[in-house]
N, C-alpha and C positions, 0 to 999 in steps of 0.2 A: 869693413863691418862684419861681424860674425852673424851667420845665418840661423844659428840655433838659439832657441830661448834661454838655455841652461848657461851659455858661454857669456861670461862676463868681461867686460873690457877692464883693463887695469888704469885706464885713463880717469883722472879726476875731473870733475866739472865745477866750476866756481858759480855759486848761486847769488845774484844780486850784486854782481861786480865785486865779490870778495867780502860783501857784509855778512854778519851772522844771521842765520834764518831765525825768525821769531815764531815760537811754538804757540798755539792757542793758550795753553796753560799759562805762558810767559805773560800774555796780553792780559789775561783776567788777574794774574797776581800782581801787575802793576796798578790795576784799578783804572779808574776812567781817566785820572789825571797823569797816569803814566809814571807816577812817582814812587811805585813799589808797595803802596798800601793796598789792602784789599777793598773791593767796593762793598757797600752795605748790601746785604741780601743776595749776593751772587750766587750763593749755594741753595737757596730757597727753591722749593719745587712746590708748584701748585697744580692740583689736578681739578679738572673741571667736573660739575656734577654730572654732565653725560658721560664722562670718562669712567667716573665711579660706578655709575650705573651699568655701563656696558662690562666692567670687571666683575660686578656681581652678577650679572647675566651670564657672563663667560663661565664662571664657576658653577653656577647652577646647571647650565648646558653640559658641562663636562660630567657632571654627576649622573646624567641622564643617559639610558641607553640610546643608541644610534637608531634602532628600530625596535618598536613595541610590538614584539612576536605575537603577544596575545590578540592585539588589535588587528593585526594582519590575517591573522587565522580567521578571526569574527568576519572580517569585511570578505574575505575569500569565500568563505561558506556561504554568506548571504548572496553573494554574486552568483555562485555556483547553482544555489537553489532558486534563484530569480526573486528573491524577497528584498534584495537591496533596492532602496528608492532614493534618488536624489531629491535633496530638499533645497530648491534653488534660494528661497528666502534666507535660510541658515547660512548657505554658501556665501550669499551676498552680504549678509550681516557680519560675517567672519572677515571677509576681504575689507569692508569698510572699517572695522575694529583694528585690523592690521595697518590699513593706511593712516588711521588717525594716529595710532601709536608711533609709527614711523615720522610722522608730522611733527609730533610732539618731541621726539629725539632731536629731529633737525632743527627745529624752532628753539630748543633749550641751548643747543651749542651755538647758534647764531647770536641769541641774545646775551650770552656770556662774553662775547667779543673773541671767542677762540675758533 
C-alpha cells in the first residue's frame, strides 16, 4: 500500500458486488415509485419567514460600516472628560428588547415546523 497521498493504486474496486452505483439525481429522476417519472414538486424550494427575515437583515448589515467612527469618537471624548454616565435603566431596556427580538425569531422558526 502506498504511503503517499498522491500515489494512486491501479487496482479497481467493485462496489456493491458489481451492481451499478445509484446517484442521488438518479433516485429523484425515478420518482417515488422508481418507474422513471419525476415526482411532483421535487424541485420546489420553500423559504421560511425566519429565513427571509434573516436574509433581509443580512443585506442591511452588509451595507452598514463595521464601526461607527463618529460614535466611538464621541464616547471616547465623553469618557476622557469624565462626562460619560451609564444609564442602567436604558441598558436594561435595550437588553430586554434584544432578548424579546431573539425569542420572536426562535418562536417563529419553531411554529413553522422548520
